[in-house]
C-alpha atoms as a printed R data frame, in Angstrom:
    type eleno elety resid chain resno       x      y       z
1   ATOM     1    CA   MET     A     1  -7.518  5.313   7.874
2   ATOM     2    CA   ARG     A     2 -10.159  5.085  10.567
3   ATOM     3    CA   ALA     A     3  -7.737  4.251  13.383
4   ATOM     4    CA   GLY     A     4  -8.601  6.123  16.511
5   ATOM     5    CA   LEU     A     5 -11.669  7.891  15.139
6   ATOM     6    CA   ILE     A     6 -14.157  5.993  17.255
7   ATOM     7    CA   ALA     A     7 -12.168  6.963  20.325
8   ATOM     8    CA   ILE     A     8 -12.045 10.570  19.140
9   ATOM     9    CA   LEU     A     9 -15.679 11.022  18.222
10  ATOM    10    CA   PHE     A    10 -17.571  8.521  20.343
11  ATOM    11    CA   LEU     A    11 -16.319  7.864  23.819
12  ATOM    12    CA   LEU     A    12 -19.374  5.936  24.925
13  ATOM    13    CA   GLY     A    13 -18.894  2.247  25.622
14  ATOM    14    CA   ALA     A    14 -22.527  1.339  26.250
15  ATOM    15    CA   SER     A    15 -24.992  0.432  23.526
16  ATOM    16    CA   ILE     A    16 -26.614  3.487  21.946
17  ATOM    17    CA   SER     A    17 -30.303  4.223  22.245
18  ATOM    18    CA   TRP     A    18 -32.110  7.373  21.138
19  ATOM    19    CA   ALA     A    19 -34.586  6.783  23.975
20  ATOM    20    CA   GLN     A    20 -31.682  7.499  26.319
21  ATOM    21    CA   ALA     A    21 -30.870 10.743  24.455
22  ATOM    22    CA   GLU     A    22 -27.497  9.404  23.389
23  ATOM    23    CA   TRP     A    23 -25.680  9.595  20.091
24  ATOM    24    CA   PRO     A    24 -25.855  7.198  17.125
25  ATOM    25    CA   ARG     A    25 -22.859  4.946  16.745
26  ATOM    26    CA   PRO     A    26 -21.182  4.907  13.311
27  ATOM    27    CA   ASN     A    27 -20.065  1.716  11.659
28  ATOM    28    CA   TRP     A    28 -16.791  2.980  10.189
29  ATOM    29    CA   GLU     A    29 -16.412 -0.223   8.187
30  ATOM    30    CA   ARG     A    30 -19.313  0.874   5.973
31  ATOM    31    CA   VAL     A    31 -18.780  4.606   5.469
32  ATOM    32    CA   GLU     A    32 -16.639  4.147   2.352
33  ATOM    33    CA   THR     A    33 -18.284  2.304  -0.534
34  ATOM    34    CA   LYS     A    34 -15.592  2.667  -3.213
35  ATOM    35    CA   THR     A    35 -12.107  4.025  -2.747
36  ATOM    36    CA   CYS     A    36  -9.258  5.204  -4.956
37  ATOM    37    CA   ARG     A    37  -5.726  4.758  -3.632
38  ATOM    38    CA   LEU     A    38  -2.512  4.096  -5.493
39  ATOM    39    CA   PRO     A    39  -1.881  1.620  -7.051
40  ATOM    40    CA   ASP     A    40  -5.611  0.910  -7.398
41  ATOM    41    CA   GLN     A    41  -7.414  0.761 -10.697
42  ATOM    42    CA   PRO     A    42  -9.977  3.470 -11.547
43  ATOM    43    CA   VAL     A    43 -13.416  2.914 -10.040
44  ATOM    44    CA   SER     A    44 -16.787  4.315 -11.024
45  ATOM    45    CA   SER     A    45 -20.365  4.380  -9.798
46  ATOM    46    CA   SER     A    46 -23.702  5.524 -11.230
47  ATOM    47    CA   ILE     A    47 -25.784  7.805  -9.017
48  ATOM    48    CA   GLY     A    48 -28.976  9.607  -9.998
49  ATOM    49    CA   GLY     A    49 -28.259  9.529 -13.721
50  ATOM    50    CA   TYR     A    50 -24.666 10.704 -13.254
51  ATOM    51    CA   GLU     A    51 -21.399  8.785 -13.191
52  ATOM    52    CA   VAL     A    52 -18.733  9.283 -10.541
53  ATOM    53    CA   ARG     A    53 -15.232  8.239 -11.520
54  ATOM    54    CA   LEU     A    54 -12.208  7.968  -9.223
55  ATOM    55    CA   VAL     A    55  -8.908  7.824 -11.092
56  ATOM    56    CA   PRO     A    56  -5.499  7.205  -9.455
57  ATOM    57    CA   GLY     A    57  -2.600  9.252 -10.852
58  ATOM    58    CA   PRO     A    58  -0.271  9.632 -12.507
59  ATOM    59    CA   ASN     A    59  -2.412  9.932 -15.599
60  ATOM    60    CA   PRO     A    60  -2.123 11.909 -18.837
61  ATOM    61    CA   GLU     A    61  -4.001 14.841 -17.348
62  ATOM    62    CA   ALA     A    62  -2.296 15.051 -13.959
63  ATOM    63    CA   GLN     A    63   1.353 14.145 -13.531
64  ATOM    64    CA   ASP     A    64   1.268 13.260  -9.873
65  ATOM    65    CA   LYS     A    65   0.619 10.332  -7.568
66  ATOM    66    CA   LEU     A    66  -2.743 11.420  -6.251
67  ATOM    67    CA   CYS     A    67  -6.305 10.328  -6.873
68  ATOM    68    CA   HIS     A    68  -8.766 12.428  -8.844
69  ATOM    69    CA   GLY     A    69 -12.531 12.461  -8.538
70  ATOM    70    CA   TYR     A    70 -14.741 13.409 -11.486
71  ATOM    71    CA   LEU     A    71 -18.453 13.717 -12.135
72  ATOM    72    CA   ILE     A    72 -19.644 12.767 -15.616
73  ATOM    73    CA   ASN     A    73 -22.813 14.736 -16.266
74  ATOM    74    CA   ARG     A    74 -25.733 13.741 -18.457
75  ATOM    75    CA   SER     A    75 -24.210 15.330 -21.526
76  ATOM    76    CA   GLY     A    76 -20.986 13.364 -21.052
77  ATOM    77    CA   LYS     A    77 -18.846 16.238 -19.762
78  ATOM    78    CA   ARG     A    78 -16.273 15.331 -17.133
79  ATOM    79    CA   ILE     A    79 -16.160 17.808 -14.269
80  ATOM    80    CA   PRO     A    80 -13.281 17.647 -11.762
81  ATOM    81    CA   LEU     A    81 -14.394 17.539  -8.141
82  ATOM    82    CA   ILE     A    82 -11.547 16.652  -5.796
83  ATOM    83    CA   THR     A    83  -7.889 15.578  -5.787
84  ATOM    84    CA   ASP     A    84  -6.235 13.975  -2.768
85  ATOM    85    CA   TRP     A    85  -3.979 11.113  -1.624
86  ATOM    86    CA   ALA     A    86  -7.076  8.899  -1.387
87  ATOM    87    CA   ILE     A    87 -10.698  9.523  -2.359
88  ATOM    88    CA   SER     A    88 -13.785  7.578  -1.324
89  ATOM    89    CA   ILE     A    89 -17.399  7.575  -2.402
90  ATOM    90    CA   TYR     A    90 -18.749  8.131   1.056
91  ATOM    91    CA   GLN     A    91 -21.647  7.150   3.260
92  ATOM    92    CA   GLY     A    92 -24.650  9.418   2.530
93  ATOM    93    CA   THR     A    93 -24.235  9.070  -1.222
94  ATOM    94    CA   GLY     A    94 -27.577  8.329  -2.857
95  ATOM    95    CA   GLU     A    95 -29.520  9.805   0.072
96  ATOM    96    CA   ASP     A    96 -31.562 13.013  -0.022
97  ATOM    97    CA   LEU     A    97 -29.169 14.946   2.204
98  ATOM    98    CA   PHE     A    98 -30.462 18.355   1.089
99  ATOM    99    CA   GLY     A    99 -34.109 17.480   1.692
100 ATOM   100    CA   ASP     A   100 -35.138 18.530  -1.829
101 ATOM   101    CA   GLY     A   101 -35.927 15.119  -3.302
102 ATOM   102    CA   HIS     A   102 -32.594 14.689  -5.118
103 ATOM   103    CA   PRO     A   103 -29.905 12.086  -4.458
104 ATOM   104    CA   SER     A   104 -26.600 13.383  -3.161
105 ATOM   105    CA   LEU     A   105 -22.976 12.529  -3.793
106 ATOM   106    CA   VAL     A   106 -20.449 12.667  -0.969
107 ATOM   107    CA   LEU     A   107 -16.738 12.371  -1.684
108 ATOM   108    CA   GLU     A   108 -14.162 12.141   1.072
109 ATOM   109    CA   GLY     A   109 -10.568 13.058   0.361
110 ATOM   110    CA   TYR     A   110  -7.907 11.851   2.785
111 ATOM   111    CA   SER     A   111  -4.444 13.420   2.991
112 ATOM   112    CA   GLY     A   112  -2.659 10.260   4.115
113 ATOM   113    CA   GLY     A   113  -1.435 11.766   7.387
114 ATOM   114    CA   ALA     A   114  -1.421  9.878  10.656
115 ATOM   115    CA   HIS     A   115  -4.247 11.917  12.140
116 ATOM   116    CA   CYS     A   116  -5.213 14.396   9.442
117 ATOM   117    CA   CYS     A   117  -6.918 15.500   7.273
118 ATOM   118    CA   TYR     A   118 -10.305 14.824   5.660
119 ATOM   119    CA   THR     A   119 -11.874 16.913   2.904
120 ATOM   120    CA   PHE     A   120 -15.548 16.523   2.056
121 ATOM   121    CA   GLU     A   121 -17.356 17.553  -1.114
122 ATOM   122    CA   ILE     A   122 -21.148 17.237  -1.124
123 ATOM   123    CA   VAL     A   123 -23.110 17.457  -4.379
124 ATOM   124    CA   ASP     A   124 -26.872 17.799  -4.916
125 ATOM   125    CA   LEU     A   125 -27.551 15.698  -8.032
126 ATOM   126    CA   GLY     A   126 -30.725 17.321  -9.320
127 ATOM   127    CA   ASP     A   127 -31.358 18.412 -12.917
128 ATOM   128    CA   SER     A   128 -29.174 21.449 -12.179
129 ATOM   129    CA   PRO     A   129 -26.648 19.952  -9.759
130 ATOM   130    CA   LEU     A   130 -25.032 22.072  -7.062
131 ATOM   131    CA   ILE     A   131 -21.791 21.489  -5.199
132 ATOM   132    CA   LEU     A   132 -20.959 22.818  -1.763
133 ATOM   133    CA   GLN     A   133 -17.601 24.434  -1.247
134 ATOM   134    CA   ALA     A   134 -15.301 21.689   0.051
135 ATOM   135    CA   ILE     A   135 -14.609 21.648   3.775
136 ATOM   136    CA   THR     A   136 -11.571 20.157   5.525
137 ATOM   137    CA   ASN     A   137 -11.451 18.843   9.075
138 ATOM   138    CA   GLU     A   138  -9.077 16.798  11.195
139 ATOM   139    CA   THR     A   139 -11.818 14.290  11.976
140 ATOM   140    CA   ALA     A   140 -14.281 12.490   9.730
141 ATOM   141    CA   PHE     A   141 -17.983 13.096   9.056
142 ATOM   142    CA   PHE     A   142 -20.826 10.697   9.776
143 ATOM   143    CA   PHE     A   143 -24.287 11.176   8.222
144 ATOM   144    CA   PHE     A   144 -27.337 10.105  10.229
145 ATOM   145    CA   LYS     A   145 -31.081 10.688  10.093
146 ATOM   146    CA   ASP     A   146 -32.366 12.760  12.980
147 ATOM   147    CA   PRO     A   147 -35.459 11.051  14.444
148 ATOM   148    CA   ALA     A   148 -36.937 14.433  15.440
149 ATOM   149    CA   SER     A   149 -36.689 16.287  12.120
150 ATOM   150    CA   LYS     A   150 -36.557 13.183   9.868
151 ATOM   151    CA   GLN     A   151 -33.745 14.973   8.029
152 ATOM   152    CA   PHE     A   152 -30.129 13.963   7.573
153 ATOM   153    CA   ARG     A   153 -27.527 15.509   9.820
154 ATOM   154    CA   ILE     A   154 -23.736 15.292  10.006
155 ATOM   155    CA   MET     A   155 -21.949 14.356  13.197
156 ATOM   156    CA   THR     A   156 -18.284 15.238  13.515
157 ATOM   157    CA   SER     A   157 -15.852 16.886  15.928
158 ATOM   158    CA   ASP     A   158 -14.029 20.202  15.832
159 ATOM   159    CA   GLY     A   159 -10.619 19.035  14.730
160 ATOM   160    CA   ALA     A   160  -9.001 22.361  15.623
161 ATOM   161    CA   PHE     A   161  -8.699 21.046  19.179
162 ATOM   162    CA   ASP     A   162  -6.259 18.291  18.202
163 ATOM   163    CA   TYR     A   163  -3.286 18.421  20.613
164 ATOM   164    CA   PHE     A   164  -5.127 21.112  22.567
165 ATOM   165    CA   ASP     A   165  -3.010 22.726  25.301
166 ATOM   166    CA   GLY     A   166  -0.157 20.275  24.759
167 ATOM   167    CA   MET     A   167  -2.298 17.158  25.155
168 ATOM   168    CA   CYS     A   168  -1.507 14.088  23.086
169 ATOM   169    CA   HIS     A   169  -3.709 13.213  20.102
170 ATOM   170    CA   ALA     A   170  -5.325 10.265  21.898
171 ATOM   171    CA   CYS     A   171  -5.761 12.348  25.060
172 ATOM   172    CA   THR     A   172  -7.515 15.258  23.396
173 ATOM   173    CA   PRO     A   173 -11.253 15.633  24.082
174 ATOM   174    CA   PHE     A   174 -12.682 16.743  20.737
175 ATOM   175    CA   PRO     A   175 -15.852 18.890  20.907
176 ATOM   176    CA   ARG     A   176 -18.724 17.191  19.112
177 ATOM   177    CA   VAL     A   177 -20.500 19.157  16.351
178 ATOM   178    CA   VAL     A   178 -23.762 18.454  14.496
179 ATOM   179    CA   LEU     A   179 -24.332 20.039  11.068
180 ATOM   180    CA   ARG     A   180 -27.267 20.465   8.695
181 ATOM   181    CA   VAL     A   181 -26.879 20.489   4.903
182 ATOM   182    CA   ASP     A   182 -28.797 22.685   2.481
183 ATOM   183    CA   ARG     A   183 -28.106 24.671  -0.667
184 ATOM   184    CA   ASP     A   184 -26.763 27.568   1.393
185 ATOM   185    CA   GLY     A   185 -24.057 25.344   2.835
186 ATOM   186    CA   LEU     A   186 -23.392 23.633   6.145
187 ATOM   187    CA   HIS     A   187 -24.986 24.983   9.316
188 ATOM   188    CA   ASP     A   188 -24.335 24.299  12.989
189 ATOM   189    CA   VAL     A   189 -27.410 22.729  14.614
190 ATOM   190    CA   SER     A   190 -25.663 21.321  17.680
191 ATOM   191    CA   SER     A   191 -27.953 23.287  20.009
192 ATOM   192    CA   GLN     A   192 -30.860 21.102  18.838
193 ATOM   193    CA   PHE     A   193 -29.236 18.102  20.538
194 ATOM   194    CA   VAL     A   194 -28.992 19.393  24.116
195 ATOM   195    CA   GLU     A   195 -30.326 16.145  25.589
196 ATOM   196    CA   GLN     A   196 -27.575 14.151  23.869
197 ATOM   197    CA   TYR     A   197 -24.917 16.579  25.130
198 ATOM   198    CA   ASP     A   198 -26.391 16.360  28.629
199 ATOM   199    CA   SER     A   199 -26.078 12.568  28.532
200 ATOM   200    CA   GLU     A   200 -22.455 13.029  27.553
201 ATOM   201    CA   ILE     A   201 -21.929 15.503  30.398
202 ATOM   202    CA   ALA     A   202 -23.459 13.068  32.882
203 ATOM   203    CA   LEU     A   203 -21.160 10.284  31.699
204 ATOM   204    CA   ALA     A   204 -18.159 12.606  31.928
205 ATOM   205    CA   ARG     A   205 -19.054 13.669  35.473
206 ATOM   206    CA   ALA     A   206 -19.388 10.014  36.416
207 ATOM   207    CA   LYS     A   207 -15.733  9.491  35.454
208 ATOM   208    CA   ILE     A   208 -14.551 11.929  38.113
209 ATOM   209    CA   ALA     A   209 -13.639  9.901  41.145
210 ATOM   210    CA   GLU     A   210 -14.277 11.397  44.577
211 ATOM   211    CA   GLY     A   211 -11.438 13.770  45.369
212 ATOM   212    CA   ASP     A   212 -10.098 14.010  41.831
213 ATOM   213    CA   ILE     A   213 -11.296 17.564  41.276
214 ATOM   214    CA   GLY     A   214  -9.825 18.636  44.591
215 ATOM   215    CA   LYS     A   215  -6.471 17.173  43.538
216 ATOM   216    CA   PHE     A   216  -6.751 18.859  40.147
217 ATOM   217    CA   LEU     A   217  -7.476 22.246  41.705
218 ATOM   218    CA   MET     A   218  -4.354 21.866  43.802
219 ATOM   219    CA   SER     A   219  -1.895 20.265  41.395
220 ATOM   220    CA   ASP     A   220  -3.126 20.131  37.761
221 ATOM   221    CA   PHE     A   221  -4.392 16.557  38.070
222 ATOM   222    CA   GLU     A   222  -4.141 15.216  34.489
223 ATOM   223    CA   ASP     A   223  -6.907 12.618  34.657
224 ATOM   224    CA   ALA     A   224  -9.411 15.266  35.689
225 ATOM   225    CA   LYS     A   225  -8.192 17.750  33.061
226 ATOM   226    CA   LYS     A   226  -9.552 15.764  30.124
227 ATOM   227    CA   VAL     A   227 -12.900 15.107  31.805
228 ATOM   228    CA   VAL     A   228 -13.348 18.751  32.775
229 ATOM   229    CA   LEU     A   229 -12.714 19.795  29.189
230 ATOM   230    CA   GLU     A   230 -15.261 17.233  27.963
231 ATOM   231    CA   ILE     A   231 -17.866 18.857  30.196
232 ATOM   232    CA   VAL     A   232 -16.930 22.405  29.209
233 ATOM   233    CA   PHE     A   233 -16.901 21.570  25.481
234 ATOM   234    CA   SER     A   234 -20.295 19.831  25.671
235 ATOM   235    CA   TYR     A   235 -21.890 22.897  27.242
236 ATOM   236    CA   LEU     A   236 -20.099 25.299  24.906
237 ATOM   237    CA   TYR     A   237 -20.850 23.520  21.632
238 ATOM   238    CA   SER     A   238 -24.487 22.899  22.561
239 ATOM   239    CA   GLY     A   239 -25.001 26.661  22.805
240 ATOM   240    CA   ARG     A   240 -24.704 27.136  26.577
241 ATOM   241    CA   PRO     A   241 -21.561 29.232  27.126
242 ATOM   242    CA   GLU     A   242 -22.612 30.481  30.589
243 ATOM   243    CA   GLN     A   243 -22.807 26.921  31.885
244 ATOM   244    CA   ALA     A   244 -19.536 26.073  30.149
245 ATOM   245    CA   TRP     A   245 -17.654 28.859  31.908
246 ATOM   246    CA   GLN     A   246 -19.395 28.098  35.205
247 ATOM   247    CA   ALA     A   247 -18.151 24.497  34.979
248 ATOM   248    CA   LEU     A   248 -14.680 25.792  34.172
249 ATOM   249    CA   ASP     A   249 -14.770 28.105  37.203
250 ATOM   250    CA   GLU     A   250 -15.834 25.250  39.462
251 ATOM   251    CA   MET     A   251 -13.330 22.672  38.266
252 ATOM   252    CA   TRP     A   252 -10.242 24.403  36.856
253 ATOM   253    CA   PRO     A   253  -7.349 25.768  38.947
254 ATOM   254    CA   ALA     A   254  -8.060 29.442  39.611
255 ATOM   255    CA   ALA     A   255  -4.622 30.677  38.593
256 ATOM   256    CA   ASP     A   256  -4.983 29.092  35.153
257 ATOM   257    CA   ARG     A   257  -8.660 29.757  34.365
258 ATOM   258    CA   GLN     A   258  -8.273 32.908  32.314
259 ATOM   259    CA   ARG     A   259  -5.505 31.404  30.186
260 ATOM   260    CA   ILE     A   260  -7.389 28.205  29.408
261 ATOM   261    CA   LYS     A   261 -10.631 30.100  28.721
262 ATOM   262    CA   GLU     A   262  -8.869 32.390  26.251
263 ATOM   263    CA   LEU     A   263  -7.247 29.379  24.581
264 ATOM   264    CA   ILE     A   264 -10.620 27.606  24.246
265 ATOM   265    CA   VAL     A   265 -12.239 30.717  22.745
266 ATOM   266    CA   LYS     A   266  -9.349 31.270  20.331
267 ATOM   267    CA   THR     A   267  -9.276 27.638  19.194
268 ATOM   268    CA   LYS     A   268 -13.041 27.520  18.658
269 ATOM   269    CA   ALA     A   269 -12.949 30.807  16.699
270 ATOM   270    CA   GLY     A   270 -10.408 29.308  14.289
271 ATOM   271    CA   GLY     A   271 -12.011 25.885  14.094
272 ATOM   272    CA   LEU     A   272 -14.626 24.023  12.103
273 ATOM   273    CA   LEU     A   273 -17.522 26.395  12.784
274 ATOM   274    CA   ALA     A   274 -15.571 29.311  11.318
275 ATOM   275    CA   LYS     A   275 -15.415 27.454   7.988
276 ATOM   276    CA   LEU     A   276 -19.173 26.953   7.626
277 ATOM   277    CA   PRO     A   277 -20.037 30.373   6.105
278 ATOM   278    CA   ARG     A   278 -17.695 29.543   3.208
279 ATOM   279    CA   THR     A   279 -19.515 26.332   2.235
280 ATOM   280    CA   ALA     A   280 -22.350 27.875   0.173
281 ATOM   281    CA   SER     A   281 -23.197 25.961  -3.007
282 ATOM   282    CA   ARG     A   282 -22.491 26.901  -6.601
283 ATOM   283    CA   PRO     A   283 -23.774 25.381  -9.854
284 ATOM   284    CA   ILE     A   284 -21.580 22.449 -10.702
285 ATOM   285    CA   SER     A   285 -21.365 23.797 -14.249
286 ATOM   286    CA   ALA     A   286 -19.283 26.613 -12.778
287 ATOM   287    CA   ALA     A   287 -16.419 24.126 -12.522
288 ATOM   288    CA   ASN     A   288 -14.292 23.875 -15.653
289 ATOM   289    CA   PRO     A   289 -14.982 20.589 -17.470
290 ATOM   290    CA   ARG     A   290 -11.977 18.622 -18.696
């Protein structure tokens, strides 16, 4: 389920240190605490006075072969949260992700595809619990505590770029995204991590051997293509579009620049960031209990 994600999200091979303005490294072996997959037995967990129950189908209430996630509230009502091929109680559960003093519940749904897709539901488990509108992405989330703000953040990638411009899945450079969680939904805060993006840009530039860009400008040199896109995406997603397009102008074949720029803009406009305004929370009681 996690195959390839480290290569997608975190291309750095060196040890990670915040003093070097680099990114935290996830331990993907620990992001899922309990998981429902057929033919598993139901699993449950108590969090903040609530019970989370993951039930594999088919079952009397859902005649299918999927898993179903429920929250049992303090009055004993069972509220449906998510249905997918597999569901996991996810890393970040039990933490104060919203910064309001309440524990949170994070459920990850996985479609079962080779490279796609992940659906995340995040619940604030206060006395009046709230649930964010679920969000789906081609790559997984990772929750970390930002040393600067002391608040939790989400690191992921914009999965809309998978197979970008005919590249293979493993070849695609996925733009990194950092999100903040609150009761209004998920918010892009990538621009607060410019130093980390700059470290990534420096590492990407170091991959370009002398003469590679010249070859690329002349003949669409494939090894340089991926690295150039890494640099452009890092500038673009850290809130510096002028520098992104300047890098593109310097390192992309002139005859193809307008096409690739338009494709980048179009893909970004239909990607992960476009989904964020739809993630605002609602009272969990608004869901129909079963």
